[in-house]
N, C-alpha and C positions, 0 to 999 in steps of 0.2 A: 380500607385505606387508613385505619387506625394504626397499623402497624408499619406503615410506609412514610418515608419522608420525602416531601417535595423539594426539588432543588431547582429554583429557577436559572436559566442560562440564556446567555446570548448566542447568537449563530457563531461569532467569533470564538466565544468560550468553548461551545460545544465541539468546534472543529479542532481547538488545540488540545482539548481532553481526548479526543479521538487519535490524535497522533502521539499521545502517551499510553493510552489504555488498549487500543486496537490489537488483538492478538496476531492478526497477520502481519502487521507493521512491525510487531516486536519479533516475529518469526524472521522477516525479512532482514531485520538489523543484525541478528545473530547469524544468518547466513552470509552476510556481506563481511562480518567479522572472521568467520570461517574460512572465507576465500582469502581475505587478507593474510591470515596466518598461514594458509597453504603457500601462497606466492612468497611469503617471507621465508618459508622453508625451501623453495625452489631457489630462492636468491643465494643461500647459502652454499649452493654449489660452485659460486664463483670464488669462494675462499678456499684457502689451503685446508687439505685435510690432514690431520696428525693422527698417527696410529703408534700405540706403544704396546709392545708384546715381551713378557718376561717369565722365566721358568726357575724355579729354585727348589731345593728341599728334596725329599725322598723321591719322587718321580725322576729325578736326575741322577739317583745314586747308582753306582755302577762297582760291582766287586769283580776283581780279577785275582786268579789262583794260578800259580806258576809252580810246577812239580819236577823235579829231578832226584836223582838218588842221593846228590850230595847236598843240594840246597833248595829249599822249598819255602815259599813266603806267601801270604796274602797281601792284596792290594786293594785299597778301596778309594774311591774319588766322588767327591761331590761338586757338581758344576752347576754355576748360576750364570745366567745370562739376560740381558736386558737389550731390547731392540727398539729403537724408534725411527718412524719413516713419516717424512711430510711430503704430501704430494699436492699438486698444484695443477688441476686440469686446464692448461692454458687455452687451447683450441678445441671446442667441441661446438659444432654447428647444431647439433640436435639439442644441446642443452639451450642455445639461445632461442631456438625455434619454439622449444617447450614452455619456456619462460613468456615468451610473446603471446602463446595461447592463453596461458594462465591470466596474464594481464587483461586480454580480452573478454575472458570469462568473468573476471571480477568487475569489469566496466559494465558487462550485461546484468549482472546481479545488482549493481548499484543503479543502473537505469530501471530496472524491474521495481527497485525499492521506490524510486521517485514516481514511477507509474502508480504504483500501489497507493502511494500518499495522495496522489491526485484522485485516484478513484474513492477511496475513503472520505476525501474531502467533499466529493460530489455525493456520496451516499448521506453523509451528515446533512448536507444543504437540503437534499430532497426530503429526507425525514424531518428536517426541522420545519421545513416550509409546509410539509403536509400536517404537522401538529399546529402550526400557525393557522391554517385553514379550518381544521376541526375546532380551534379555540374560537375563531370569529363565528363558524356555524353555531356552536353552543351558545354564544352571546347573542346571536341573531334569534335562535330559537327561544331562548330565555326571555327575550324582549317580546317576541310574539306571544308567548304564554301570559306575560304580564299584560299585554294589550288585550288579549282574549278574555282574561279574567275580568278586566276593567269592563270591557263591553259587555260580558255576562252580568255584572253588578247594575250596569245602567238599564239593561234590558229588563231584570227583575223589577227595579225601581219604577220603570215606565209601566210595567204590566201592574204592578200594585195600584199604579195611580190611573189605570184604565186608559192609557194612550197607547199601548202596544199590545199586540196579540201573544197568546200562548207560544205561536210558533216561532215568534222572535226570540224568545226564551230558550226554546228546545235548539234553534240553530246556533244560538251563542254558546250553549252548553257543548253542543256537537263539536263546534270550533275549538273549544279549550280542550276537549279530549284528543282531537287530532293533533293539536299543537303540544300537548303534553308527551304524547307518543312520539312524535318527532324529536322532541327534546331529549328523550331517553335514548333514541338512537343516536343522535348527535353525542351525547356523553360516552356511550359506548365506543363509538369511533375515535372519540378523543382519547379514551384510556388505551385503546389499541395502538394509536399513533405514539402516545407516550412510551408504551412498553418497546415498540419497534425501535425508537430513537434510544432507548436504554441499551437494547441489545447492540446497536451499532457502536455506543459509545462503551460497551462492556462495562456497565455499572452493575453494582450489586443488586440483589433482588429488592432489597428494603429501600432502595433510592430510586425515586420516579422523577425524570426530567421534566421540567415545565418550560413553555416559550416565554423568555422574558420580553422580547420584542414583538410588538404589534404586527399584525399582517398587512404590511404595505409593499409597494414596489421597491425593490431593493435598489434599482440605479437605472441608468440608461446608457445603452451601448453606443458609443461614438466613432468607434473605428470603422473604417469603410470595409468592404467585403475584401478588396485587395489586401488591405493591411492585415485583416483577420486570417486570410489564407496564408500569407507570408509568415505571420507569426505561428501558425500551426505547423508549417513545413519546418520551420526553425526550431521550434521548442518541443515538438511531440518526441517523448521517450520512445515509442514503438518505433519511428523512422530511425532513431539514433541506434536502437537495438539491431535493427537490420544492417546498418553500416558496421557495427561492430562485428555482428555475426559474420559478415563477408570477409572482414580482415581476420576473424578468428580462423575461417576455414582455409583462408590463403596461407596463414602461418602453420596450419596443420599440414598442408601439402609441403611446405618447406620442412617441416620436422621429418615427414616421411622420407623425403630425398635425402636429408642430412644423415641418414642411418648408413648411406653409402660414401660419405665423405670421411677422410682421414681425421684422427684425434692426435693432439700433441699435448703432453704433460711433462712438467718438470718434478724430479723427486730429489730428496736429500734423505740418506740413511746413515744412521749412527747406531753402533752395537758396542755392547761391552760384555765381556765373557771372562769368567774366573773358574779355575779348577782347583779344588784342594783336596789332597788325599794323604793317606797314611801307609808305610811300608814296614812291615815287620818280618824278619828273616832269623836263621840262627847265626849269621855271621854279624849281623849289624844290629844295634838297637834301633827301637822304632823311631822313626823320623817322619816329620810332616813336609810336605811339598805343596807349593803354591805356584800356579801360573795364571797371568792374567793377559788379557789382549783387548784394546780399544782400537776400532776402526770406523772410519766414515767414507762414505761414497755419494756422488751425486751424478745427475745425468739427465737424458731425455728419453721419454718412452713414445714411440710412434707405433699407431694402430691404424691400418687401412684395411677395411672389409673388401673383399675382391668380388664377391657376386652372391645375390640373395634370391636369385631365380626370377627376377622381376617383380617381387613383391612392394618394393618401395616405390617403383614407377606407378603400379596400379593403385596403391594407396594415394599417391599424390594426385593422380587423375580423378580419382573418386572425390577428394576434397574439393577440386577445382570446379567439378561439376556441381558440387554443393553450393559453392560460392556463387555460381551463376544462377542456381536456382533461388538463392536469397536475393539476388539483384531483381529477378523478375517479381517475387514476392514484394519487394520493396516498391516497385514501380504500382502494382496492384493496390497495395496498403494506401499509398499516396493518393491515387485515385479515389479510394473509398473516404479517406480523410477531407478531401476536397469536397465530395457529396455531403459529407456530415456538417461541415462548416457552412456550406451554402445552403443547405435545409435549415439549419439552426438560425442563421442569419435572417432568411426571409420569413421564418415563422416568428420570429422575434419580432419584426416589424409588423407583421399582421396582427400579433397578439397585443403589441402596443396600441395600434388602432382600436383593436376590439376592446382593450381595458378603458380607453377614454370614452368610448361609446356606451359602455355599461355603467361608468360612472355618471354620465348624463342622464341615462335611463334612471338611475336610482334617484338622482336629484328631480326628474320628472315624475317619477312616481310617488315622492314624498308630497310634491305640489298638489297632484291629483288626490292622494289621500286627505291632505289638509281641506281641499274644497269639497270633497265628498262628505268628510266629517262636519263640516260647517252646513251643508245642507241637510244632513240627517239630524243635526240639532235644531236646525230650523224647521224640521217638519216636512220638507219637500223632498227628501230622500228616503230610501229604503234601508233597512238595517243590512238587507243581503248585498246591496251596491257597497256599503261600508266594509262588511267582511271580504268581499271580492278584492277591493283594493287594497285592504291590509295584506291578503294573500299575495296579490301582485308585487308590493313593495318588499316582502320577504323573500320571493322567490327571485326578485332582481338583485337584491342585496346579497343572497347566497351566490347567484350567478356571478356577481362581481368579485367575490371572495375566491371563486374557484378561478376566475380569470386572473386574479392576483397570483395565485399559486402557479398556473400555467406559466405565466410571464416569467416569474422567478425561477422556475425550474429550467426555461430555455435559456435564461440568462446565465444560470449556473453551469449548464450543458456547454454553453459557448464558451464561457470562462475555461471550462475543462478541455474544450477541444482546442483552443488557441493559446492557452497560457497567459493570456493578457489579464493584467489587473488595474494598468494605469487608465484603461479605457472605460472604466466603470465608475461612474459618478453617483452619489447618493442624490435621490431626487425625491421630494416628497409628494409630487402629484402622482394621482391615481392611487391614493392611500386606501386604506380599509373604510368601509362605511358602517357607522353604526345606527342602528334604528331606534327611534324613540317610541315605535310601537308598531304593531303589525300582527298578522296572523298567518297561519298556514305553513 
C-alpha cells in the first residue's frame, strides 16, 4: 500500500466519476455521435446536388490534314468546355423512408446509452455498498480484537492474583487468535472490494477508492406499488427501445415498397464551349479562328420502376413480420419488468422489517453483554459466559451490517427498475452499529 494513494469518495462522487471514466459509456457516446453524423449525411440528400465537369488541353487537341494536288494545309483545334449541372431530387419515397429508419436507429442508440448509464450507476452503487459493508466488518472485527486483548490482559492479571485458572487465560488467548484471523480475512475482503470499485470507476492502478460515507440505510421508499409500476412502464429505456424498433421495422417496410414508386427530380444544366484553331495553306497566311457557345437548359426527370419480380413486396412483408415479433417481445418484457418491480418492492419491505429487528437485536446484545460483564467482575459469572456474549454481539452487529447492505442494494435496484428518485428520502434510522467491545 506504500505506492498506492487512497481516495475517499462519497456515493454521489463515485457515480459522477463513473459517468466520465467508464469505457462502455465513452464508447456509447461515440456511437451516438457516429449515428448523428450518418443521419446528417443522409439528410443532405434533400439539398440540391451540383456537379461541374470540364475539359481542356491536349486531350482535346485535334489535328486535321486536307490534301489535293493544288492546295493542302494542316488544321489544328483546341477545344475547352465547362458543364455545370444542378439536380434536386424533389420526390423520392425511398429517401424519406431511409431517413426515417436512421432516425429510429439513432433513437435506439441514445436509449441504449441511457440504459447503460443506469446500469453503470447501479454497478457503482452495488460496489460502493459492498465496500461500506467490508469497512463496517473491519471496524467490528477490530473492536472484537481490542476487546479480546483486554479480556486476555484481565485474565492474566486474575491468574497471577490467584483468582482465575490457567484455563481462563488459554481461552482468552484462543479467542484473541480467532478474532485476529477473522480481522485479517475482513481486511482482505475490504481490499478486494476497493479494487472492484476501482475497476468499475476505471481508476489508475495506483489510486485506491475508499468509502467516505458510513454504512447506513440510504433511504425509505415511499412510492406505492402502483406508482412504482407506472414509473417503470413509463421510464424503462428497454420498453422505449422496443417501441422504436417496431417503428424502425415499419419504416424499413415502407422503404422496401418505395423502390417501386416513381421519383421526380428537377435539373438545371449550363455549358460553355470554346474552340480555337490555326489554318496554314499555300494560298493564305496562317490565321486563327475562335468559336464559342454558351447554352442552358432546365427540366424534369421522371423515373418509374416497372417490375422487380416481387422482391419489394417480399422484403416489406418480412419487415412487417419483424415488427409484429417486436410487439410480442415488448409484451413479454413488460410482464418481466412487472415481476422485477413487484419482487424488489416486497423484498425491500421485508428487508426494512428485518433491519429494524436486527438493530433491536444488537441493542439487546449490548445490554446482555453489559450485564454479563458486571456479573463476571462481581465474581458470579464465568469468563466463558463473557466470551460467548461478546461473540454473540459481534455476530449480531455483522448480521446488521449485512442487512444494511441488502437493504441498500434492493433500494438501488428498485430505483434502477423504476427510474424514481423523488420517492427516496434520506433516513438515519437503522444506521450502522459500532461495537464498544466484543469478540468472535
